[in-house]
C-alpha positions in Angstrom: -41.7 -1.1 -23.6 -43.9 -0.1 -20.6 -47.2 -1.1 -19.0 -49.0 1.9 -17.5 -45.7 3.7 -16.9 -44.0 0.6 -15.5 -41.3 -1.5 -17.2 -43.0 -4.5 -19.0 -43.7 -7.3 -16.6 -42.0 -10.6 -17.6 -42.3 -12.4 -14.2 -44.9 -15.0 -13.2 -45.5 -13.1 -10.0 -44.9 -9.5 -11.0 -48.5 -8.7 -11.7 -49.2 -9.1 -7.9 -46.7 -6.3 -7.2 -48.4 -4.1 -9.8 -51.8 -4.8 -8.4 -50.7 -3.9 -4.9 -49.3 -0.6 -6.2 -52.6 0.3 -8.0 -54.7 -0.8 -5.0 -52.7 1.5 -2.7 -52.9 4.3 -5.2 -56.7 4.0 -5.6 -57.5 3.6 -1.9 -55.3 6.5 -0.8 -56.4 8.6 -3.9 -60.1 8.1 -3.0 -59.4 9.0 0.7 -57.5 12.1 -0.4 -60.3 13.2 -2.7 -62.9 12.8 0.1 -60.8 14.7 2.6 -60.2 17.6 0.2 -63.9 17.6 -0.7 -64.9 17.7 2.9 -62.3 20.5 3.6 -63.6 22.5 0.6 -67.2 22.1 1.8 -66.4 23.2 5.4 -64.4 26.2 4.1 -67.4 27.4 2.0 -70.2 26.4 4.5 -68.5 27.9 7.6 -66.8 30.9 6.1 -66.9 34.2 7.9 -70.2 36.1 7.5 -71.4 39.4 8.9 -74.7 37.9 10.2 -73.1 35.0 12.1 -70.8 35.0 15.0 -68.0 32.4 15.3 -67.8 30.2 18.3 -65.2 27.7 19.6 -65.9 24.0 20.3 -63.6 21.4 21.9 -65.1 18.7 19.7 -65.6 16.4 22.8 -69.3 16.0 22.4 -70.7 12.4 22.1 -71.6 13.0 18.5 -68.1 14.4 17.6 -66.3 11.6 19.3 -68.5 9.0 17.6 -67.9 10.6 14.2 -64.2 10.7 14.7 -64.0 7.1 16.0 -66.2 5.9 13.2 -64.1 7.6 10.5 -60.9 6.2 12.0 -62.3 2.7 12.1 -63.6 3.0 8.5 -60.1 4.2 7.3 -58.4 1.4 9.2 -60.7 -1.3 7.8 -60.9 -0.1 4.2 -57.3 1.0 3.7 -54.9 -0.5 6.4 -56.5 -3.9 6.7 -57.2 -4.1 3.0 -53.6 -3.3 2.1 -52.2 -5.6 4.7 -54.3 -8.5 3.4 -53.3 -8.1 -0.2 -49.6 -7.3 0.8 -49.5 -10.7 2.6 -50.9 -12.5 -0.4 -48.4 -10.9 -2.7 -45.5 -11.6 -0.3 -46.5 -15.3 -0.1 -46.7 -15.5 -3.9 -43.3 -13.9 -4.5 -41.3 -15.1 -1.5 -43.3 -17.8 0.3 -42.6 -20.9 -1.8 -38.9 -21.3 -3.0 -38.5 -23.5 -6.1 -37.1 -26.9 -5.9 -33.3 -26.9 -6.0 -33.4 -29.8 -8.5 -35.7 -27.9 -10.8 -34.2 -24.4 -10.6 -31.1 -22.9 -12.2 -28.8 -21.6 -9.4 -26.5 -18.6 -10.0 -24.0 -16.8 -7.8 -23.6 -13.1 -8.2 -21.0 -11.0 -6.4 -21.2 -7.3 -7.2 -18.3 -4.9 -6.7 -17.6 -1.3 -7.5 -18.9 -1.1 -10.2 -19.8 -4.4 -11.9 -21.9 -7.6 -11.5 -19.7 -10.7 -11.3 -21.8 -13.7 -12.2 -21.0 -17.4 -11.9 -22.7 -20.6 -13.0 -21.8 -24.1 -12.0 -20.3 -25.9 -15.0 -21.1 -29.4 -16.3 -20.3 -31.0 -12.9 -23.1 -29.0 -11.3 -20.8 -27.9 -8.5 -19.8 -24.3 -7.8 -16.2 -23.1 -7.3 -14.6 -25.9 -9.4 -12.5 -25.6 -12.5 -15.4 -25.8 -15.0 -17.4 -22.9 -13.6 -18.8 -20.4 -16.1 -18.2 -16.7 -15.2 -19.4 -13.5 -16.8 -19.5 -9.8 -16.0 -22.8 -7.8 -16.3 -24.4 -10.6 -18.4 -27.0 -12.8 -16.7 -28.5 -15.4 -19.0 -31.4 -17.5 -17.9 -33.8 -20.0 -19.7 -37.4 -19.0 -20.1 -40.0 -20.6 -17.9 -37.5 -22.1 -15.6 -37.1 -21.1 -11.9 -33.9 -19.3 -11.1 -32.3 -19.0 -7.6 -29.8 -16.2 -7.3 -27.4 -16.1 -4.3 -25.8 -12.7 -3.6 -22.8 -11.5 -1.6 -20.9 -8.2 -2.1 -17.2 -7.9 -2.5 -16.9 -4.4 -1.1 -19.9 -2.3 -0.2 -23.7 -2.8 -0.1 -25.3 -3.1 -3.5 -28.9 -3.7 -4.4 -29.6 -6.3 -7.2 -32.7 -4.9 -8.9 -34.6 -6.5 -11.8 -37.3 -3.9 -12.7 -39.0 -6.2 -15.3 -39.3 -8.9 -12.7 -40.5 -6.6 -9.9 -37.8 -8.0 -7.6 -34.9 -6.6 -5.6 -32.4 -7.8 -3.0 -29.5 -6.3 -1.2 -26.0 -7.8 -1.6 -24.2 -7.3 1.7 -20.5 -7.9 2.4 -19.9 -10.9 4.7 -23.3 -12.6 4.2 -25.3 -14.4 1.6 -28.8 -13.3 0.5 -30.9 -14.9 -2.1 -33.9 -14.4 -4.3 -35.8 -16.4 -6.9 -37.8 -15.7 -10.0 -39.2 -17.2 -13.2 -39.2 -15.2 -16.4 -42.0 -15.9 -18.9 -41.0 -13.6 -21.8 -37.8 -13.8 -23.8 -35.7 -10.7 -24.5 -32.9 -8.5 -23.0 -33.7 -6.5 -19.9 -31.9 -4.2 -17.5 -30.1 -5.1 -14.2 -29.8 -2.1 -12.0 -28.1 -1.3 -8.7 -30.7 0.3 -6.5 -28.3 1.3 -3.7 -25.9 4.2 -4.1 -22.6 2.4 -4.0 -20.0 5.1 -4.9 -19.0 7.6 -7.5 -19.3 5.1 -10.3 -22.8 3.9 -9.3 -24.2 5.3 -12.5 -22.0 2.8 -14.5 -23.3 -0.3 -12.7 -25.7 -1.5 -15.3 -26.0 -5.2 -16.3 -28.3 -7.1 -18.7 -30.6 -10.0 -18.1 -31.0 -12.2 -21.2 -34.1 -14.5 -21.2 -33.9 -17.1 -23.9 -35.0 -20.6 -24.8 -33.5 -23.5 -23.0 -31.7 -24.6 -26.2 -30.2 -21.2 -26.7 -29.2 -21.0 -23.0 -27.5 -24.4 -23.3 -25.6 -23.3 -26.4 -24.5 -20.1 -24.7 -23.2 -22.0 -21.7 -21.2 -24.4 -23.9 -19.8 -21.4 -25.7 -18.8 -19.7 -22.5 -17.2 -22.8 -21.1 -14.9 -23.0 -24.2 -14.3 -19.3 -24.4 -12.2 -18.8 -21.2 -11.5 -20.4 -17.8 -13.1 -19.0 -14.7 -11.5 -15.9 -13.3 -10.2 -16.6 -9.8 -9.1 -13.0 -9.3 -12.6 -11.9 -8.3 -11.9 -13.0 -4.8 -15.2 -14.8 -4.2 -15.6 -15.4 -0.5 -18.8 -17.1 0.4 -17.8 -18.4 3.8 -19.6 -21.6 4.5 -22.4 -21.0 1.9 -23.2 -23.9 -0.3 
């Protein structure tokens, strides 16, 4: 399912990213049409004629300089300033206000060539203990609840990309990065790696499952009983909490 060629937006803030894209497209599209129109007019109006002799101008007259400066200022105000203003507003909405740690679900993800290793804190609410829940390529989250994802790579740089949430973050060896989101529509969606990470990059596909809080709790209980956490992943988060 797509929206105007984009993957369907299931995020509470994704519409801001889409609006920014369309704003940039319309502003630059209008500017492009005006430039091409002016170029076409000049090509026709000042084409070679037998009854008119061409002459050269440096374009340094007062009128020419005023016109050039006015057009540059107009482009700067209507396009650059406009985009910068809306970009700042979108950035503040997506990244400016992290959710409360008490309210949010926290997940640790450590990608490797070529899989997404995912870990949840178990019933004790503490990571890296015996009751942790671990999965591979399957990220389950409850609907309408903030989620904080902490990332660190086991080998090379990967890029954790959720197209339906309009959000992306690099996973870098030796450091911890984070992102947060809130999904508003249940369903199963793609997790992609947006960084070429080796010959098997094409296989690095995961799935985001957005479900009700009851279904998520049931899934967590089932995963806890299914198997113990796999310590062979070599999670090395340094001093990260």
